N, C-alpha and C positions, 0 to 999 in steps of 0.2 A: 403331411409331413409333421411327426412330435418331435417329442425333447430328446437329441441325441443321447445318447449313454456316456455321460460321465460322471467320473466320482468325485466327491467332493469331502475333503477331510475338513470335519470341525474344529480340530486342533490347530489349523494352518489360515495362514492368512490375516487380513484386516479383522475380519469379525472377533475373530479370538483376541487380537492384541486390545480390541477397544472392549471387551469381556474383561479383563485384566486392569486394574489397577495403574495408570502409568506411575502414578507416584508411589507406589511399591517397587514398580521397575527399579526407580533410580536407587530408592532406598536400600532394598535389596543388595545392592552392587558395592555399597559403601564398606571399606575395608574397617576391621574393629579398631585400629589404631591410625591415625594419619601419618601420610608417607612422609620419609625421611629422604628427599631426593638428594643427588650428590654434588659435588664442584662443579660450575658449569664456567667459562668461559665470558658467558654475559649473564648480569642478574636475570631471574625472571620475575617477569611481571604477569600478572592474567586481569582484565579487562572482561567483567562480564555486563553485557549491554542490556538492559529490561527496557525495553520500549516502552514509555507511557507508566512508568514507576513512580507514584507521588508518594513526597515526602510525610505529609500530613494523614495520608490514608495508610501507607505501610503503618506508622507510629498507631492508628486506632488497628490496623491487622493483631499488633504485636500484642498491645491490653487485650483484646478479645480471647488472640488466641495463642498465649505465651508458647502452649507446649508446640504448637506446629508451625512456628516463626524461632526456633532456635538457634537457628545458623545465622539468620542476619541479628540477632542479639550477640549472638557470640561476635561475631564481625564488628560488628559497632565497637562492642565492650574493648575490643583491640585496641582500637584506635581511637576517634574521638566523638564516636556515637553515628547518629542519621545527617546528615547536612543538606540544608538547599543548595541547589547546583542552578544558578542563574541561566534558562534559556537563551533561544535564538528571539530574534526581534523578525519573522513573526513566529510562535513559536509551533511551527510547522515541520516535520519529519525531515522533508529533503530539505532545508534549510539549516535546521539544528544538526542532522546526522553531515552536513556539509563545514559547518561550522569546525567539528571533532574532527572530521578527516584532516581539512585544511589548515587547522588553527587562525584562522580568518572570518573578519564578518560580511557578512552578505554583499556588503560593496566590494569586498577582497573577491570572492567565490562566486560572485555572480547568480546565486542561487537566491531567491526571492520568495517563491511559492510555488504549489503543486504546479499551478498552472502561469503560464507566461502572457502579455499577447503581443503581434507583433505589430509596432507604432504606426508600419506603413499602410496595413486595415485595418488596424483596430480589433483582429479577430485574434481568438485564442492559439495559443500554439504550446508545445509542451514544455516543459521547464526544463528537462534533462539535457535532453538532447538537438541540436540543429541539423534539420534533413535539408538538404538542396537536392528537389527533384532533378532528375536523369532525361533521357530521352529514351525512345522506343524504337528499335531497329526491327522494323518489320520484316518476315520471312517472306517474300513471295511466293505466291502458290499456296502455302498453308495459313490454317487460324493461329498461329505462332507467334511471336515475339521474341525479341530478346534485350532485356533489359539493357542500358549503357549510359553510363556515365552516373552522376550526381555523388552523393555523398551524406555521410551521419558522422557527426564528430557531436563527443562530448560538450557539453554547456559549461560545466562547472569550470574552473581554474584555480590554481594552486595544486601543490603536491598532497597528494595523502602520506601521513606522515609515516605507516609501513612500507613506502618504495624509499623515503629519507633513510627508513633505519639498513634497507635492503645496499643501499649506496654506500653505505659503511661497512656492510656485511653483518649488520645485525639481523637475527631471522628472527620472522617475526608471520606466526600464522594468521588469517583472519577469516573468519567462521561465518558468512551469511551478512557482512557489512552491509546496511541500504546504503544506499546510491553509489554502486560500488557496482554500476552496468554501464558503459562497457567496464572491463574487470581489469584493474589496476593489479602489476604484481609487484612483487614484493622478492625476498629470499625465507623462501618460504612457500604455504599453499594462500590461495586468497581467494575467496568464493563472495558471489553478489548475494544479496538481499532485496529489501523494497525497492521498486522502480525496474527490475528485472522482468523484463515484457515474457509474454507467453509465444506459444509460436502463433494463438489465433489473433490477438490483439495485446495491445499493449498491457494491459493489467490482467487480461484473460475473462473470456465470458462462457460460462455454466449454459448447459442446455439441459430442459426439462421436457423430454419425452412422453406422451400421455394420449391416452385414446378419447381424455373430454375436453371437448372442443370448445365446453366453455372457459375454460383456464384462463386469468387474465394474468399476466407478471406484466405489463408494461412492456418496457422496451427489449425484456429480456429475450435472450432465443429459446422459441419454444416450436416444438416438432408434433403436430397432431397428428397419432398414427390411427391405421385403419384397422377396426376391429380385426382380431387373430382369424384367418383364414386356416384351418385343418391346425390349428396349433401355432401358426407360423405367423408374423409380422415381418414385412422387408422394409426396412429404411436405409438411412448413410448419417456418417456422422461430416458434416460440414466442419471442414478446415480453413487455413489460412487464404488468404487471397493470391491464385496463381498470377506470378507476375510474367508468367511466360505466355499466358493464354488471350488472347482478343476475345470480347465478347461485344459484338455491336450493338448498340438500343435502336430497336425499331417504335415504328410507329403502329396506330392502330391499321395503318392499308400496308403493314409488313414492308414498307420501305424503309431505308435508313436514316436514320435522324443524325440534322448537322448541324455544328457548333456554326458560330457568327465569319469565320472563316471556310466553311464548305467541306471543313475534314468530318468526317462519320465520328459517330459520338461512341468512344469505347467504354464499357463500363467493368467495373474490377467484378472478376469472376472467381468463386472461391474451388479450392481443389477439396475433391471430397470420397470416401471409402463409403464400400457397402456395407450395411448392420443388420444383421438377422435374429431377430428377438422369437423365442419358443417358449411358448406358455405351456406349461404342464398344471393345469387346475386342479387334476387329483390328487398332486404332491405339493401344491401351493408353490410352487416354483419356476423360476425362468430360468432358461438358457439364451447369453448374449454372445454372438459368433459374429468376430466382425474381418470381414474380406475374408472369408472362406479360412480362417486361421482359427487363433485361440480363442477358446471356448468357454465362457464362465459360466457356474451352475450358480445364481444366488435365490435366496428366500426374502419375503417381505423384513424389512427393517435390518438389511446385511451392509454390508460394502464392502466394494471388492477391492483388492489390491490393481496398484497400478497394469496397465498392459498398453503394449507399444503398437500405435499405427503408422502406415508409412505413407503417406501424400505422393501420386507421383506427378509430378511436375510436365514432363519431357514424355515423348512414346520410349517404350524400350528401358524404362527405368534411368535413362540418362539424367536426372536431375531427380532423384527423391528426396522427400523431407520426412524424418522422425518427428513423431509425436507422443505426448504420454498421457493419459485420462486413468481414471478410476470413477466407477458405478455406485450408485445408492438406488435401490430397488424400494422405493417408497411403498408401492402396492401393485396388487395384480385384481383386485376386485373393490368395490363396484367398477374402479375405471383402473387402469395400467397407470401407473406413475413410475417414471425411470430418471434419475438425477445422473447425468454427466457432468465432472468436472471440466475446468477449462482446460482446453490442449497444451499441457505445458512442453517445453524441451526436452526432449530424452535425451538426459545427462550419459547417455553409453554414446548415443551418435548424434550431439546435438547439432539445431540449424543456425545458432552463432556459439561465440566461445564464450562458456561458463562457468568458468576456474583458470587457475593459473597455478600451475603449468595447466594447458589445457589437456591433457589427459587426467588429470586429476577428479574431474564430475563423473568421469566413466570409473573410476579404480574405488571412488567412495560407495558409488553405486553396487561395484562388485560385494562392499562388505555390508553393506547396509539393507539393499535390494534398490528400486527405482524410489526416488522420492521427488519431493513436490521442488522444480526449479523456479517456478515464476515467485517475483519478488512480493507480494502480500497472499499468502499460502493460505492462510484462512479466509472463506468463501464469504466474505460478507456481502460481496455482489449478490451471489444466489441467495442469502438472508432478506438483504433486502427488498428483495424481487418476487417474493414469498416461495421462493422452488425448496427454501427448507422451512422446517418449522424450528423453535427455538431448540428445541430439545436435539433433533439432526445437528442443528449448525453448530452445538455446543459437542456435539460427537464428534463432527468435523474438525475443528479446534484441538479435541484430543489427539486424534490422528497427528496433525502436526505436531502437536506436544510430544507425545511418544516417539516419531519420528526426528526430532530435534533432539530427543534426548541420548538417541543412538549415535545422531553424529556426534555429539557433546563426549561418546565414552570413543569412538574414535579420535577425537580432536586432542584430547587426555593423553590416551592412548600414546600419540603420538610425540606429545609434546614432553610430557614425563620419559621417553626414551631419548629423547634429543638432548646427549651432554654439551651442548653448545650455548645450551636457556633460550632467552631472546622472549619473546612478547609471545600471548595468544590474546587473542578478542574471539569473543563467542559472544553471537547474537539470540536474544527470544522476543518474536511480538507477542507471544501469550495475552500477556496484562494489554497491551495496546488494544488490537483488534477487538479479543473480548472485551473489552471495557466500552468502547465506542456504541455497540450494538445489546450489551445487557444493562448499560447503567440504569436504563427507567426500570426494572425491577428492584433495584437497590433502593431506586428514590421514591419516597412516596408524596413528595411532592411533585414530580415531573407528570405533566399534562397527559403522558401515553401512559403511565404507569398502571397497572390492571393489579387489586392486591391480592383479587384470590387468585392468579397466576403465582403472583410474587410469595404464596403463602403452600406454594406446592413443592411437594419434595424432589429434593436434586441428588438424594443420594445415589443413586444409577452412573450419577457425572461425577462426583465428590469423591465417593468410597467414604464420607465423614457420615457418623451418624447424626440423625436431626438437620443436615443442613435443607436448606432452602433454598428458591431461585434468589429471591429477596437479599443473599447473602452472595449473590453472581461476583461481584469485583471484589469482594474479599476474597474467595474462594479460587480465582485467578492468579491472587497476589501468593497466593499458600501453595500454590502451584511452582512458587520459584524457589522455596527455602529449601525443598531437599535436592534442587540442581547445586545452588551455593554451597549445600552440604557434599556434595559430590566434588565439587572441584575441591573445596579445603580438605575434605580426606586424602586427595588426589596428590595434589600439591604441596602440603604441609604448611605449618606453621610460618615456616622462614621465607618461604615466597609470597613476594607484594602481590595481594588482593584489591582490585579496586572494583565495586558495583556503579554502576553510573544509568542514568535514565536519559533521553534527551527531551523533556518534560513531564509534566503532572497530567491531572487530569480533572474535571470540574464539569458539572452537569450541563445538557444543552438543551434548555425547557422553551427557550422564545428563539424565533427565526427572524433575521433581520433582513431585507432585501435593500441594500446599499440602491442600487438602481433605481430600485421603485421610488426611494425617498428622491433621491438626487432628479426624478423627474416631477414629484411634488413639489419642490423648491426650486425648479425652474432651472436648473442646472444642466439637466441632459432633454434635449428637447424633441419629440416625436414629430414625426413627418404626418404633414397634412394627411388627415384621414384613418390614419393609426392610432392606438389606443393601447393600456396596459392588458396583462393578461385577464381574463373573466376568471373570478375562481376557479381551481381547479374541480371538475366534475361537471361544472355546467354548461349546457345545452350551447353549442357552439363553440367550445374552449378549443381555442389553439395558443403553441408559443411564440411568444414575441420577444425577440432577438434585438439587440440593440446591434447588429450586424445590419438587419433590412431596416427596423423601422426607427432609425434615427436620424435627427435633421443637422450633422456637422455643421453644418455651418452659421448655425443657432446655439452649438451646444459647450458646455467650457468644461465639465468633468465626468467620468465614467467609470465604472466599476467592473476589473474582472479579476477572477480570482477570489480565493477565500479572506484576505483580506487588504487587495490593491485595491487605490483608488488613484486614478489618474487624470490630467489636467487633459484637456485637448488643446495643447501647445503650437503655436505657431514654429514651423523649422523642425517638428519631429513628428509629432501626428500626419498622416495624411498623405506624408511625401515616398515617392519609390513604389506606390500599391500598382494595378494592373489598369489602371483609368477607370472612368466613371465615376460613379459615386464614392468608390473606392481610394480614391483620387485626394478625394476634399480635403485641403489644407486643414490643419487646427486654427484658431480663432485668438487664443490668450496668448498675449503677449509675454514673452520672458521677460523676467527683472520683475521690477515693482508692481507690475500689472499680475502676476504669475502670484508673487509674495503674499500679495495681499488677499485673492482669493485665496489661497491656501491656508490663510490663517484665520479668514472669513469660515470656512468649510470647517475647519478644526476646533473653532469655538461652536459651530452650531452641531454636529458631532457630539461633540462631551457631554453638550446642553441638555440633550436631548431626555426626554422622562417618557416613561411606559406607559400608556392611560391605563392599564390591566390593572397594573399593581404601585405606580408610581417610583418603577425601579429606574436604574441609568444603565440604559442598555451600551453606551460605549464608556468603558473607563478612560481611554485615552487615548490619542490621534499623534503616532509620529513622522515628521518628517523626513523622507528619505535623507535630506544633507543635514540632521540634525543627530543620527544615531548609526549611520555609514563610515566608511573611511575606506579606500580604495578605489582604483581603476576604473570600475564599473558602477560606480552609484549614478551614474546617469541612464542605467538600465530601470533601475528600481520604480516601482509605484511613487509617486510622489507624495503619498500619507499611504501608512500602514496603519488600518484602522483596527485596534486595538477592544475587542469584543470582553463585557464584564463579566463574572463570574454568572451561568444560566442563560448565556447569548453567546450567538454568534451568526455571521455571513450563511444565508440561504445556499443548497447546493444550485441552485437555480440561478441568482444571482451571482454567484462565483464563474459560470460561463456564461454570462451577457445578457440573461433572458430580466424579463421586466414583468414582476408577478404584481399580481390587483392590488397586494394592502404589502406595506414596508415594514410590518411587525405583525406575525402570527403565531400562536404558540405550534410546537414542534410534535407532529404526532403521525408515525406510522413510517416503516420504511426508509429511515433513515439513521443517521448516527445520532442517538439520543443523549451519550455523554462525548465529550468532547477537548482541546484543545489548543482548537485553533482562534486565540482569544488574545488578552494582552499577556505579554510575559508575566506580568507583575500576580496574573491569578493560576499559571500553571507551572508552576520550577521544578525545574528536574531534582534528581538524587544523588548524592556521593556518598556511598560510605566503604571504607578503606582502612585497610590493619597500617598505615603508615600515619606518623603525625603532618599535621595538614596546620598549615598557618590559619592566623584567626580571621584573614581576610575574606571577605565574600568571593566564591568561585565561581567560573562562567566553564561553557563547555571549551572555550579553546584553549583556557589555565589547563586544561586536562592535557590536551595536545601537548603546549610546550611542559608541561611535566613530564610526561613518555619521551619527549626528546631528552630534558635534563638529566632523568633518570637513566641513559645510556650519555651521557656526556655529550651530546649534540646541542648545537644553539638553534635560535631561532629562525626561519627563513626569512625574505623580506615579505613583506605584506601581513606577517602573522601579530596578529595582534596580543595574544596570551603570556601569561608570565606564572612561572613554576609556583606550586603550592605545597610541594612537599619542605618539610623542615629539614 
């Protein structure tokens, strides 16, 4: 069976959009004269959130590229220049954006890291949601079950500022706000951003389909394809876990395996849909048909638009779940390689509410087409695992950027036509996620810098003559200037405009493993017969995690998260667990003993010296009781470890692993620029056309200023102050 007869218009779809310059898309839409908006019931305020925009790096971009940063310069000239904005402690996105959303510090809103720990078990858990498992009602005589009970509630406390505005009838449209999942409504539209899950997992997992059985992408999703038969390959798309389907674990003898209580062990069983790949070698193209439905025809190097997938969870369509994916055909020869994006929620029929009002996601899709709904749309995970090359990753970043520009068009049209006025917040992730992965190309001191690659032309991506990959971070920032220009032209000079970021950026050249250091110093004690991990790649290597390898009856401290250090505290750790080793109580006595241990750890960590070059890996250690206030201080890590410029905790240590060495070069497959450091080295940014008081500003101050702009006071627990004169 050959390739189906399917026409492909080269002037349509993602391929054409990628060939066009996203920057020119924005600039071409600018009116020749700034708009003059009419009188409104409430004053207008537009907040452009640019994740990761650093004040010092922006200043450098303005100096090097004055013609390409004219809108940043103009806004700064209207106000009082470019100001540093104190970020959160620690300067992690969920923490920082929660500060801004609630006007509280982490001791009030309860978000301390991307990763929290369960004190009962000392295991990692998500910071954003509190999930309570339910039970399964098994349907007799079938392989199906009905999930029953359980709950999933947001962990963050405090009321988002747009909800407070809505309580006073003040309109506020909030577009792609991070940490806005589950979605909080106000008077206006509300769309979530970072931390919004995909259909297949919390962050979304891409899949690589290939005929090359030698491909190694670590823990990534890999589907090895058979060679085409008559030009056809049969495969499938693996989707979310089917919570209605029983899947019993069987032993080598075919008998059911049972747990300690004699119950048959049930394994999660994913839903899937069939997919067929037709290969036409003569025309160097492939056609992809999903579940016998829509067919995509692609050439190597081409991105598809999003297509809809329906997963059937119960017979007869009784519980279908939709998702959307897009493909990138990497190659057809000598091996077939096909990238598939994470399975995003379908905005036309989402598996969970992803907008307020709930039908707004479908209305937006009707205006701009299907779009990324997962929180981190730029697929850093696929790039880390080698599923995408640098050039391919930046193409995907471009697709997200173009999509976000079209979303901005809709947002501005709605906002400028609203005669009530009020607030508009709009968010871009381009600088943050791009800089995380591209920093090493701009940093010739980074251990993973490749000078030859950095010198290669990036003009195909930037559309800027003479650009190279060495200027990647600069070019990501330059992408934001026409966005600001679009906003300034649409809302006019009389509208209050604020550009802000949650944190800045710095190099991540050396990895620190907090748990490995704690083991070496005797604060974290391994069980008899256990040892730290062998160096990665060594024969016999296996992961070592604190949940299995640590003797909690002798350990006094451990690390979980990107900045968190916890004491193994009596009366807190190991209580209410699930029995056995998980229920071993903490050994550090609260009060004087715990206080002395914290000061000892703080002194030692701040005094560490990098044996490679004499650098200081840790700039400062903040005790929770010293930097936080509010009802939830007791949930915080006892110490937030503030890494110095150039350093950061390793990904492995963040999830509780104990690697071989506590300080190593940051090489390959991870973030190489970062902000998971001390707040002192990665300040955020504030640029506004409003007059600002001379005092230093922080994220919670912006929240207080927004409320004051509309005549509202602070709610209990808020810690900011108005910065506008």
